[in-house]
NUFIVEX-512770 format. One record per residue (C-alpha): x, y, z; residue in three letters; residue number from 1. Coordinates in steps of 0.5 Angstrom, whole numbers, plus 2048, in hexadecimal, padded with zeros to 3 digits. Layout:
<drenza><u>X</u><v>Y</v><w>Z</w><residu>ala</residu><num>NUM</num></drenza>
...
END
This chain:
<drenza><u>822</u><v>7E5</v><w>7FE</w><residu>met</residu><num>1</num></drenza>
<drenza><u>826</u><v>7E7</v><w>7F8</w><residu>asp</residu><num>2</num></drenza>
<drenza><u>825</u><v>7ED</v><w>7F3</w><residu>ile</residu><num>3</num></drenza>
<drenza><u>820</u><v>7E9</v><w>7EE</w><residu>tyr</residu><num>4</num></drenza>
<drenza><u>81C</u><v>7E7</v><w>7F4</w><residu>glu</residu><num>5</num></drenza>
<drenza><u>81B</u><v>7EE</v><w>7F7</w><residu>val</residu><num>6</num></drenza>
<drenza><u>819</u><v>7F1</v><w>7F0</w><residu>phe</residu><num>7</num></drenza>
<drenza><u>814</u><v>7EB</v><w>7EF</w><residu>val</residu><num>8</num></drenza>
<drenza><u>811</u><v>7EC</v><w>7F6</w><residu>phe</residu><num>9</num></drenza>
<drenza><u>811</u><v>7F4</v><w>7F4</w><residu>leu</residu><num>10</num></drenza>
<drenza><u>80E</u><v>7F3</v><w>7EE</w><residu>arg</residu><num>11</num></drenza>
<drenza><u>808</u><v>7EE</v><w>7F0</w><residu>lys</residu><num>12</num></drenza>
<drenza><u>807</u><v>7F3</v><w>7F6</w><residu>tyr</residu><num>13</num></drenza>
<drenza><u>806</u><v>7F9</v><w>7F2</w><residu>arg</residu><num>14</num></drenza>
<drenza><u>801</u><v>7F5</v><w>7EE</w><residu>arg</residu><num>15</num></drenza>
<drenza><u>7FE</u><v>7F4</v><w>7F4</w><residu>phe</residu><num>16</num></drenza>
<drenza><u>7FD</u><v>7FB</v><w>7F6</w><residu>met</residu><num>17</num></drenza>
<drenza><u>7FA</u><v>7FD</v><w>7F0</w><residu>thr</residu><num>18</num></drenza>
<drenza><u>7F6</u><v>7F8</v><w>7ED</w><residu>glu</residu><num>19</num></drenza>
<drenza><u>7EF</u><v>7F7</v><w>7F1</w><residu>lys</residu><num>20</num></drenza>
<drenza><u>7EB</u><v>7F1</v><w>7F2</w><residu>leu</residu><num>21</num></drenza>
<drenza><u>7E4</u><v>7EF</v><w>7EF</w><residu>thr</residu><num>22</num></drenza>
<drenza><u>7DF</u><v>7ED</v><w>7F4</w><residu>pro</residu><num>23</num></drenza>
<drenza><u>7E0</u><v>7E6</v><w>7F1</w><residu>gln</residu><num>24</num></drenza>
<drenza><u>7E7</u><v>7E6</v><w>7F2</w><residu>glu</residu><num>25</num></drenza>
<drenza><u>7E7</u><v>7E9</v><w>7F9</w><residu>glu</residu><num>26</num></drenza>
<drenza><u>7E3</u><v>7E3</v><w>7FB</w><residu>gln</residu><num>27</num></drenza>
<drenza><u>7E7</u><v>7DE</v><w>7F8</w><residu>ala</residu><num>28</num></drenza>
<drenza><u>7ED</u><v>7E1</v><w>7FB</w><residu>leu</residu><num>29</num></drenza>
<drenza><u>7EA</u><v>7E1</v><w>802</w><residu>gln</residu><num>30</num></drenza>
<drenza><u>7E9</u><v>7D9</v><w>800</w><residu>ala</residu><num>31</num></drenza>
<drenza><u>7F0</u><v>7D9</v><w>7FF</w><residu>val</residu><num>32</num></drenza>
<drenza><u>7F2</u><v>7DC</v><w>805</w><residu>phe</residu><num>33</num></drenza>
<drenza><u>7ED</u><v>7D7</v><w>809</w><residu>lys</residu><num>34</num></drenza>
<drenza><u>7F0</u><v>7D1</v><w>805</w><residu>val</residu><num>35</num></drenza>
<drenza><u>7F8</u><v>7D3</v><w>806</w><residu>gly</residu><num>36</num></drenza>
<drenza><u>7FA</u><v>7CF</v><w>800</w><residu>glu</residu><num>37</num></drenza>
<drenza><u>7F5</u><v>7CB</v><w>7FB</w><residu>gly</residu><num>38</num></drenza>
<drenza><u>7F3</u><v>7C9</v><w>7F4</w><residu>asn</residu><num>39</num></drenza>
<drenza><u>7ED</u><v>7CC</v><w>7F1</w><residu>ile</residu><num>40</num></drenza>
<drenza><u>7E8</u><v>7C7</v><w>7F4</w><residu>lys</residu><num>41</num></drenza>
<drenza><u>7EA</u><v>7C9</v><w>7FB</w><residu>leu</residu><num>42</num></drenza>
<drenza><u>7E9</u><v>7D0</v><w>7FA</w><residu>ile</residu><num>43</num></drenza>
<drenza><u>7E2</u><v>7CF</v><w>7F7</w><residu>val</residu><num>44</num></drenza>
<drenza><u>7E0</u><v>7CB</v><w>7FD</w><residu>glu</residu><num>45</num></drenza>
<drenza><u>7E2</u><v>7D1</v><w>801</w><residu>his</residu><num>46</num></drenza>
<drenza><u>7DF</u><v>7D7</v><w>7FE</w><residu>met</residu><num>47</num></drenza>
<drenza><u>7D9</u><v>7DA</v><w>801</w><residu>lys</residu><num>48</num></drenza>
<drenza><u>7D5</u><v>7DA</v><w>7FA</w><residu>thr</residu><num>49</num></drenza>
<drenza><u>7D5</u><v>7D4</v><w>7F6</w><residu>gln</residu><num>50</num></drenza>
<drenza><u>7D8</u><v>7D5</v><w>7EF</w><residu>leu</residu><num>51</num></drenza>
<drenza><u>7DA</u><v>7D0</v><w>7E9</w><residu>pro</residu><num>52</num></drenza>
<drenza><u>7E0</u><v>7CD</v><w>7EA</w><residu>tyr</residu><num>53</num></drenza>
<drenza><u>7E3</u><v>7D0</v><w>7E3</w><residu>thr</residu><num>54</num></drenza>
<drenza><u>7E1</u><v>7D7</v><w>7E6</w><residu>thr</residu><num>55</num></drenza>
<drenza><u>7E5</u><v>7D6</v><w>7EC</w><residu>val</residu><num>56</num></drenza>
<drenza><u>7EB</u><v>7D4</v><w>7E8</w><residu>ala</residu><num>57</num></drenza>
<drenza><u>7EA</u><v>7DA</v><w>7E3</w><residu>ser</residu><num>58</num></drenza>
<drenza><u>7EA</u><v>7DF</v><w>7E9</w><residu>thr</residu><num>59</num></drenza>
<drenza><u>7EF</u><v>7DB</v><w>7ED</w><residu>val</residu><num>60</num></drenza>
<drenza><u>7F4</u><v>7DC</v><w>7E7</w><residu>lys</residu><num>61</num></drenza>
<drenza><u>7F2</u><v>7E4</v><w>7E7</w><residu>asn</residu><num>62</num></drenza>
<drenza><u>7F4</u><v>7E4</v><w>7EE</w><residu>leu</residu><num>63</num></drenza>
<drenza><u>7FB</u><v>7E1</v><w>7EC</w><residu>glu</residu><num>64</num></drenza>
<drenza><u>7FC</u><v>7E6</v><w>7E6</w><residu>arg</residu><num>65</num></drenza>
<drenza><u>7FA</u><v>7EB</v><w>7EB</w><residu>lys</residu><num>66</num></drenza>
<drenza><u>7FF</u><v>7E9</v><w>7F0</w><residu>gly</residu><num>67</num></drenza>
<drenza><u>7FB</u><v>7E7</v><w>7F6</w><residu>tyr</residu><num>68</num></drenza>
<drenza><u>7FC</u><v>7DF</v><w>7F5</w><residu>val</residu><num>69</num></drenza>
<drenza><u>801</u><v>7DB</v><w>7F3</w><residu>ser</residu><num>70</num></drenza>
<drenza><u>801</u><v>7D4</v><w>7F0</w><residu>ala</residu><num>71</num></drenza>
<drenza><u>805</u><v>7CE</v><w>7EF</w><residu>arg</residu><num>72</num></drenza>
<drenza><u>804</u><v>7C8</v><w>7EB</w><residu>leu</residu><num>73</num></drenza>
<drenza><u>804</u><v>7C1</v><w>7EF</w><residu>ile</residu><num>74</num></drenza>
<drenza><u>803</u><v>7BB</v><w>7EA</w><residu>gly</residu><num>75</num></drenza>
<drenza><u>7FE</u><v>7BE</v><w>7E5</w><residu>asn</residu><num>76</num></drenza>
<drenza><u>7FA</u><v>7C2</v><w>7EB</w><residu>thr</residu><num>77</num></drenza>
<drenza><u>7FB</u><v>7C9</v><w>7EC</w><residu>tyr</residu><num>78</num></drenza>
<drenza><u>7FC</u><v>7CB</v><w>7F4</w><residu>leu</residu><num>79</num></drenza>
<drenza><u>7FA</u><v>7D2</v><w>7F5</w><residu>tyr</residu><num>80</num></drenza>
<drenza><u>7FC</u><v>7D6</v><w>7FC</w><residu>lys</residu><num>81</num></drenza>
<drenza><u>7FC</u><v>7DD</v><w>7FE</w><residu>pro</residu><num>82</num></drenza>
<drenza><u>802</u><v>7E2</v><w>7FB</w><residu>ala</residu><num>83</num></drenza>
<drenza><u>801</u><v>7E7</v><w>801</w><residu>ile</residu><num>84</num></drenza>
<drenza><u>7FE</u><v>7E6</v><w>808</w><residu>ser</residu><num>85</num></drenza>
<drenza><u>7F7</u><v>7E7</v><w>80A</w><residu>gln</residu><num>86</num></drenza>
<drenza><u>7FA</u><v>7ED</v><w>80E</w><residu>gln</residu><num>87</num></drenza>
<drenza><u>7FD</u><v>7F0</v><w>808</w><residu>glu</residu><num>88</num></drenza>
<drenza><u>7F7</u><v>7F0</v><w>804</w><residu>tyr</residu><num>89</num></drenza>
<drenza><u>7F2</u><v>7F3</v><w>80A</w><residu>lys</residu><num>90</num></drenza>
<drenza><u>7F7</u><v>7F8</v><w>80B</w><residu>lys</residu><num>91</num></drenza>
<drenza><u>7F7</u><v>7FA</v><w>804</w><residu>gln</residu><num>92</num></drenza>
<drenza><u>7F0</u><v>7F9</v><w>803</w><residu>phe</residu><num>93</num></drenza>
<drenza><u>7EE</u><v>7FE</v><w>809</w><residu>met</residu><num>94</num></drenza>
<drenza><u>7F3</u><v>803</v><w>807</w><residu>thr</residu><num>95</num></drenza>
<drenza><u>7F0</u><v>803</v><w>800</w><residu>asp</residu><num>96</num></drenza>
<drenza><u>7E9</u><v>804</v><w>803</w><residu>val</residu><num>97</num></drenza>
<drenza><u>7EB</u><v>809</v><w>808</w><residu>val</residu><num>98</num></drenza>
<drenza><u>7EE</u><v>80D</v><w>802</w><residu>arg</residu><num>99</num></drenza>
<drenza><u>7E9</u><v>80C</v><w>7FD</w><residu>asn</residu><num>100</num></drenza>
<drenza><u>7E3</u><v>80D</v><w>801</w><residu>his</residu><num>101</num></drenza>
<drenza><u>7E4</u><v>811</v><w>807</w><residu>phe</residu><num>102</num></drenza>
<drenza><u>7E9</u><v>816</v><w>805</w><residu>asp</residu><num>103</num></drenza>
<drenza><u>7EF</u><v>812</v><w>808</w><residu>asn</residu><num>104</num></drenza>
<drenza><u>7EC</u><v>813</v><w>80F</w><residu>ser</residu><num>105</num></drenza>
<drenza><u>7EB</u><v>80D</v><w>814</w><residu>tyr</residu><num>106</num></drenza>
<drenza><u>7E7</u><v>812</v><w>818</w><residu>lys</residu><num>107</num></drenza>
<drenza><u>7E2</u><v>813</v><w>813</w><residu>ala</residu><num>108</num></drenza>
<drenza><u>7E2</u><v>80B</v><w>812</w><residu>leu</residu><num>109</num></drenza>
<drenza><u>7E0</u><v>80A</v><w>819</w><residu>ile</residu><num>110</num></drenza>
<drenza><u>7DB</u><v>810</v><w>819</w><residu>asn</residu><num>111</num></drenza>
<drenza><u>7D8</u><v>80C</v><w>813</w><residu>phe</residu><num>112</num></drenza>
<drenza><u>7D7</u><v>806</v><w>817</w><residu>phe</residu><num>113</num></drenza>
<drenza><u>7D4</u><v>80A</v><w>81D</w><residu>val</residu><num>114</num></drenza>
<drenza><u>7CF</u><v>80D</v><w>819</w><residu>glu</residu><num>115</num></drenza>
<drenza><u>7CD</u><v>807</v><w>815</w><residu>gln</residu><num>116</num></drenza>
<drenza><u>7CC</u><v>804</v><w>81C</w><residu>lys</residu><num>117</num></drenza>
<drenza><u>7D1</u><v>7FE</v><w>81B</w><residu>lys</residu><num>118</num></drenza>
<drenza><u>7D6</u><v>800</v><w>821</w><residu>leu</residu><num>119</num></drenza>
<drenza><u>7D3</u><v>800</v><w>828</w><residu>ser</residu><num>120</num></drenza>
<drenza><u>7D5</u><v>805</v><w>82D</w><residu>pro</residu><num>121</num></drenza>
<drenza><u>7D8</u><v>7FF</v><w>831</w><residu>lys</residu><num>122</num></drenza>
<drenza><u>7DC</u><v>7FD</v><w>82A</w><residu>glu</residu><num>123</num></drenza>
<drenza><u>7DE</u><v>804</v><w>82A</w><residu>leu</residu><num>124</num></drenza>
<drenza><u>7E1</u><v>804</v><w>831</w><residu>lys</residu><num>125</num></drenza>
<drenza><u>7E5</u><v>7FE</v><w>82F</w><residu>asp</residu><num>126</num></drenza>
<drenza><u>7E8</u><v>801</v><w>829</w><residu>ile</residu><num>127</num></drenza>
<drenza><u>7EA</u><v>807</v><w>82D</w><residu>val</residu><num>128</num></drenza>
<drenza><u>7ED</u><v>802</v><w>833</w><residu>ala</residu><num>129</num></drenza>
<drenza><u>7F1</u><v>7FE</v><w>82D</w><residu>met</residu><num>130</num></drenza>
<drenza><u>7F4</u><v>805</v><w>82A</w><residu>ile</residu><num>131</num></drenza>
<drenza><u>7F5</u><v>807</v><w>831</w><residu>glu</residu><num>132</num></drenza>
<drenza><u>7F9</u><v>801</v><w>833</w><residu>gly</residu><num>133</num></drenza>
<drenza><u>7FD</u><v>801</v><w>82D</w><residu>lys</residu><num>134</num></drenza>
<drenza><u>7FF</u><v>808</v><w>82F</w><residu>lys</residu><num>135</num></drenza>
<drenza><u>802</u><v>806</v><w>835</w><residu>lys</residu><num>136</num></drenza>
END
């Protein structure tokens, strides 16, 4: 990777870190993750909520502008693929959720799920076991 490629990567990544997604963009990005690489028609087919082709095309263009997807032209068709990994996206998404809604406390996040009865005692024990397994 030369210095120019590093600069382009950092510029895209900084945008990724600051630009939030709308619910529609989030849904389209999840479809792009499922597809891997594909045209708008394929992305539309993989969305949970069916939206008009033109709406999805506009949404995917926004994702490209924000640095979440990249595009390449094959003939007269654009193919879109994730510009970041799904793991990177999840990490940033969860970091933002914890920072913005749980005072930067993962303990508060877990407590929220326990209070909402979204986490069973067995699941909580499994989480503790995972944490203890990572410490060894």
